[in-house]
N, C-alpha and C positions, 0 to 999 in steps of 0.2 A: 975431264971436259964436261960442263955441266949441259944439260939438255934443257934448253930455253923453248918454252911454249909459245907458240904462234897465237896470233889474235883469234883467229877463227877456233882453234882449241881451247882456249880460255873461255870464249863466250859460251861456246857450247857446252863445256865442262860447268860452268857456273849455272847456265839454264838448266841442265839436267839436273845438278844438285838442287837447285832452289825449285823444281818442280814437285820435289817430295812436300812442299808447303800446300798442295792442293788436298792433302790428307786433313786438313783443317775442316773441310766441308764435312767430311764424315764424323770429327770430333763435335764438332758444333751441333750437327743434326741428330747425331747419337744421343748427345746430351739432352737436346729438348726433347727427343723421344722419350729418354728414360724418364726425364721429369714430367712429361705428359702422362706416361703411364702411373707414375707415383700418384699423380692426382685423381686419375682414373679408378685407380685402385682403391684409395681414400675414399672417394665418393661411394665406390660400391659397398665399402664397409660401413659409411654414414647410412645406406638404404637398407642395410642389414639390421643396424640398431632401430632404424625409425619402425621396421618389421617388428622387432623385438617388444619396441614401446609400445606398438598396438596390441600385442598379444598380451602383455602384462597389464595393461592400464584399460584395455577397452573390451577385453574378452574376444577379441577378434581373433579368429583360429582358420586360418586357411586349410585347405587339405594339402598334406604332404608338408607342413609347416618346418618341422625339424630337417627334413633333406633339404628344404630350399635355403634355409638359414646356412647350414653347413655348406651345401652347393656353392652358396654365394662367397662366403667367407675363404673356401678354398680356392675359389677363382679369382678373389683379390689377391691371396697370397701368389697365386700363378702370375699374376700382372706385377706383383713386386718383385718377384724373380727375374721376370724378363727386364723390369726395369734396371735391376742390378746388371744384368747382362749388357745391357745398353751402356750403362755407366762404365763397368769395367772395359767395355771395347774402347769407349771414347779416351778413358785414362790411359790405356795401353798404347792405342794408336798415337796419342799426343808424346807420351814418354820414348815411342820407337821412332816416331819420325819428325817431330820437332823440337821437343827439349824436356829435359827432367823438370818435374814439378817441384819447386824450391817448397813450396809451402808444406807437401807432403813430406819430404825429406826432413824439414824442421820441425815436423809436429811433435808436439810433447805426448800424444797418445801412445806413440812407439808403435802403431799399427802397421805393418808392411803389407797389408793385403792388396793394397794399390800400388804397391811396386812392380814394375814390370820391365824386366832387364833384356828380355829377348821374346822373338816371336813365340816360341816354344812355351815360355811362360805364360804368356797371354791365352795361347789354344788351351792350355791345362788350365786355367782358371776359368775361362768361358766354358770349356767341356764341362767341369764339374757344376757350374750353375746350370747348364743346359739340362744335365742328367737329372737334376733336382726339379727342373721345370717339368720335364717328361714324367717323373714320379708323382708330382703333385697333380697334373693333368690327368694320368693314369688312376688316381685316386679319386678325383673329380667323378670321372666316368664310372668308375665302379659303384660310387655311393648311389648312382642312379639306375644301376642295373637290377633286374630281377633274374635269380639264379633258381631255374626248376628241374633242372637235371643234376644226376652226378657227375656227370662228364663237364659240365659247365662250372662246377664247383671244383674239380681237377684242373681246369683251366685257369681257375682263379689261383688256386695254390701255387701253381706253376709260375703264373706271373710273379706273383709277390715272392717266391723264390728266386726268380733271376733278378728282381730288382734288390733284393737282399744281396744277393752276390755281388751286383754290380757296385751296389756302395761298400761292401766289404774290400773289393779289388781297388776300387777308387782310394779308399782310406788307406789300404795297406801299400799303395803306390806312392802315398804322400809321406810315408816314414821309409 
């Protein structure tokens, strides 16, 4: 004997299932956020190029020029990585809650970096990029620090060792 659904159950289940479409807001605004960060990071790189131009052609040499240029470029790389996190987040949510991205599956590049099949894959990909963001942010902070005691140098060495181990285990876990 078949169990027929009642009208209320049908409406409720349909509403419940279609409520997943609210995720489209996170997808759209995550994508907009990623695109905005790409533009901001590109503008920052442009500003560093202008500073370098001034240095080479006008002999304008501000104090701590090299540290400023390197810090600006590292900051832009940091923004690019965060933009990638936003895009991965958007692609992942779309594939998990809305629909598979046909263009990605039919892509000739063969890249499966954006293929997300479950929530664990999304978390894993986002986690790896977030760790890279933290490493870049650490590098940016370290460039501007002055180390005056041997203990501070030991802390720096320990921090670098911890980052190296994190990268090693991330890479090892992928294989």
